[in-house]
C-alpha positions, 0 to 999 in steps of 0.5 A: 470503548465498546471493545478492547484495543490491542497493539503489537510492538516490540519494547523498542517500538513501544518506547518510540510510541511513548516518546510521542505521547502515545498519540497513536494509541489514543486514536486506537482507543478512539476507534474502539468507541465506534458503533458496530465494531467487532472485537478488538480494534487492532494496530500493528508494529508500524503504527504511527499517528494518522488522520482519524485512525492511526496508521497501521490500524485495523477495524472490522464492523458489523452492519447487523450491529449498526456498524459504521464506515469511516473515510479516516479508517481508509485514508486520503490515499485510497488503495495506496499499495505495493506491487512486486515484479519478479525478473529472471535476471541476477544482480550480476547481470543487471550491474553493467546496465544499471545506470541505463536502467535507472535513467530509463525508468526516471524517463518512463515513470512520471514521478513528483507532486502533480506528475502527469502522463501526458500521452495516455489521456482519458475520455468520458467514455474511459472512466466508467469501465476504468473505475469498475475494472481497475487493473483489468481496463488497463490489460484490455488497452494492452498495458499488461497480460491477463495473467497479471491479474491472477496475482493482484488482490481482488483480481485488481478490481474491488466490487461495488465501485460506483463511478457515478459517486466519484465527483467531477473534480476528483476525475479532473484531478486523476485524469492525467496522473494514471501511470505516475508515482506521485511524491512523498513516500511513493517510489519505484525501486529495482532490488535483489533478493539478498537473502531467503529465510523460508525456501518452501515459500520462496519457491512458491513465490518464484524467488531465488537468491540474487534475483532482480525484482522491482517494487512499486509503491503508489496509489490512487493519486489526486483522484482518491484524495478528492473522494476522501475529501469529498465525503468527510464533511457528508460523514460528519453531517451524517454522524450528527443525524444518526446520533454517533458520538465522535471522540474526534471529528476525524473519525467522521462516520456514517452507518454502513447501510445509510445512503452516505455510508453507501455512497462513500463505499462506492466512490471508494471502490471506484478510487481503489480501482483507479490505483490498481490501474495506476500500478498496472500501467507503471508495470507496463512502462517498467517492462519497457524500460528494461527493454530500452535499457538493453535487456532482452524481453525473455529475461525481464518479463517482470512477472507479477508476484503480487499486488496488495492494497494498504488503504481500503475497506473490504467486505471479508468473512471473519468468525463466521460473519461478514464484516467490513474490514477497514485497513489504514497503513495495514495489509491483508495477510491471509493464511494458507488455504484461504480461498482468496489467496491465489492458487499457486500460493495457497499451500504457503499463504498470501505474499505480504510485501513490506517495503523499508526505507530506500537505504536498507531492505524490504521484506516478503512475508507469508500470511498465517493463521495467527493473522486470521485468528487475531488481526482479521487476516492483517499484517503491517504495511512498512516500516512506519515514520520515526521523524516528521518530514520537516525533522528529516530535512533538518537532518539531511540539510548538511549532507549529500543523501544521494551521494551517500546511497551512490557509495553504497551502490544505490542509484537514486533518481528523483524529481526534487532534492527536498523529496530525497531529504524527507525520505532519508533512511533514518526517517523511518524505523528499521523495518527489520524490527517491525517484521521481527515483531510481526513475525514474533507475534505469528502474524506473518512469516519471513520469506525473503529480504530485498536490498535496493539497487535503483530508487526512483522517487518523486 
């Protein structure tokens, strides 16, 4: 190990890690062996085993010290992320049209394995601008407002994107998937603000008790997956050529300033921008769904509170030096006063969106100075799985998960029963435990808790 490895966990989370044979912690130790890593290698309380890096892992690399970039530190779903939209509706105003809204959202936002949006076809001329402008491209097509971009991480477009580094196969896979959720743990949820913990921050974020919100969780779909796949083998060859010893071949890496490193960063940024555009397009169709369900446009403008990434590598300044921060299943949590926090939130810190499972709750946090000092301005990204997908299916086999949730007032619309079974609430840690550990460590501050009303899944 070149640096210390640090992880944050409550006693219960630590016991879960132990029960899994500490696999995720072994991965964190492996990350700490990579060249040019800056002290420390970090894992957050939603840590669990992943490809190469543990999910919940954060690592910064200094190019002046031979720092590397690793696709395993970003993941296959590049810029998987979350966007929170806020309405002026209350839960009581929503209830009479809840069924109609659930049906409209399921019709207008394609979900499931290989889901496509056939009416939005991209031409060869669209791709360069889409992959460099990200969410801005979608707004230019009339799918949103310029004001939406003010509250998206990096303005909705990572700099340095190089569309020429994205393979024809990646473009082919992503071409019909813009504006779709996909499958697995991706979702669209209509929620309401159940509890406010920090009135000052909630007011700055525009949240109030009983308010209806929409949480969108998806990423770069097949395009991002293919970008990662395209570069893993190249990175393995580059590691051998540059004499980089890898304790795990899934940590395939190349020096940041090498041709392979620069090629990956250009393609990764392009895939991240596809994901930002994807969530922007879904936002436009979510707004249309509210209108079709009979809500007036004045009460359902669905303002973008914030949109942030979970799986990216980004250039940032920490400790007075410019470093490349990998976040794999982790999110930025910049504290008050940081220039990259939108001006309207700067006094209280960046919004941090932490989704839970579809049966319990999600949280809105605010970034803190503690996160800036200890975790490169990072916090958790969700609950973290407790059961594998196959284990969850076994648990759900003799049950009716959709009916159970309906009896609790949560409407589920899903492409297949299998997806619902894989995503039953008990497949995940209780996100409240994760958030408590984050707040206890000073890496985030609770602002509000959101409860689900409608869930759209693949």
